[in-house]
C-alpha positions as CSV (number, residue, x, y, z in Angstrom):
1,M,-115.4,110.1,-78.8
2,S,-118.8,108.9,-77.6
3,D,-121.6,110.6,-75.8
4,I,-122.1,107.7,-73.4
5,F,-119.6,105.2,-72.0
6,I,-121.1,102.0,-70.7
7,S,-119.2,99.9,-68.2
8,Y,-120.5,96.3,-67.6
9,A,-119.2,92.8,-67.1
10,S,-118.6,91.0,-70.4
11,Q,-120.7,88.1,-69.3
12,D,-123.7,90.5,-69.4
13,R,-123.1,91.6,-73.0
14,A,-126.3,90.0,-74.4
15,R,-128.3,91.8,-71.7
16,I,-126.6,95.1,-72.4
17,L,-127.1,95.1,-76.2
18,P,-130.8,96.2,-76.0
19,L,-129.8,99.2,-73.9
20,V,-127.0,100.2,-76.4
21,E,-129.4,99.8,-79.3
22,A,-132.1,101.9,-77.6
23,L,-129.6,104.7,-76.8
24,E,-128.2,104.7,-80.4
25,A,-131.7,104.7,-81.8
26,R,-132.3,108.0,-80.0
27,G,-129.2,109.5,-81.5
28,W,-126.6,109.0,-78.8
29,S,-123.2,107.6,-79.6
30,V,-122.2,104.8,-77.2
31,F,-118.8,103.4,-76.3
32,W,-118.7,99.9,-74.9
33,D,-115.8,97.5,-75.2
34,T,-117.0,95.9,-78.4
35,T,-115.7,99.1,-80.1
36,V,-112.1,98.6,-79.1
37,L,-110.3,97.6,-82.3
38,P,-107.8,94.7,-82.5
39,G,-104.3,96.1,-81.9
40,E,-105.5,99.2,-79.9
41,E,-104.0,99.7,-76.5
42,W,-107.0,98.7,-74.5
43,H,-106.4,100.6,-71.3
44,R,-105.4,103.8,-73.1
45,K,-108.6,103.6,-75.2
46,I,-110.8,103.0,-72.2
47,T,-109.2,106.0,-70.3
48,T,-109.5,108.3,-73.3
49,E,-113.2,107.3,-73.8
50,L,-114.0,107.7,-70.1
51,D,-112.5,111.2,-70.1
52,A,-114.3,112.3,-73.2
53,A,-117.8,110.8,-72.5
54,R,-120.6,113.2,-71.6
55,C,-122.2,110.4,-69.5
56,V,-120.9,107.2,-67.9
57,I,-123.3,104.4,-67.1
58,V,-122.0,101.6,-64.9
59,L,-124.3,98.7,-65.0
60,W,-124.1,96.7,-61.8
61,S,-125.2,93.1,-61.9
62,Q,-124.4,90.0,-59.9
63,T,-121.5,89.5,-62.3
64,S,-120.2,93.0,-62.6
65,V,-119.9,93.5,-58.8
66,D,-117.2,90.9,-58.9
67,S,-115.4,92.4,-61.9
68,H,-112.1,94.2,-61.3
69,W,-112.4,96.1,-64.6
70,V,-115.9,97.4,-63.9
71,H,-114.8,98.7,-60.5
72,E,-111.7,100.3,-62.1
73,E,-113.9,102.0,-64.8
74,A,-116.4,103.2,-62.2
75,G,-113.5,104.6,-60.2
76,E,-112.0,106.4,-63.2
77,A,-115.2,108.1,-64.3
78,P,-114.9,111.9,-63.9
79,P,-117.2,113.7,-61.6
80,P,-120.2,115.3,-63.2
81,P,-119.6,119.0,-64.3
82,N,-123.0,120.0,-62.8
83,P,-122.7,120.1,-59.0
84,R,-126.4,119.2,-58.8
85,A,-126.0,116.1,-60.9
86,R,-125.9,112.9,-58.9
87,P,-124.8,109.4,-60.0
88,H,-127.6,107.0,-60.5
89,R,-126.9,103.3,-59.8
90,P,-129.2,101.1,-62.0
91,R,-128.8,97.5,-61.2
92,H,-130.3,94.1,-61.7
93,H,-132.8,93.5,-58.9
94,S,-130.8,90.8,-57.2
95,A,-127.3,92.4,-57.4
96,R,-125.7,93.8,-54.3
97,L,-124.0,97.1,-55.0
98,P,-120.3,97.4,-54.0
């Protein structure tokens, strides 16, 4: 299981790669859909990783706000265990949040 689960639109993959590399360079393990192996049951893998992640980052962009899968992953993310923790909503400057 990974420390961080990243949800994003697949069309944004090239833009997400630098973030993943930066997090991994700092010692965090990162799950994003490129780590789903052929033959794995995709939805079960996603759910398992979401439940186990210490942090879920949903990257909203002009593309991801229209993605059913990103909305589903954002909705399945467990609430933070610390009641003082609040979700942060990073986004591309021109994206409208759902």
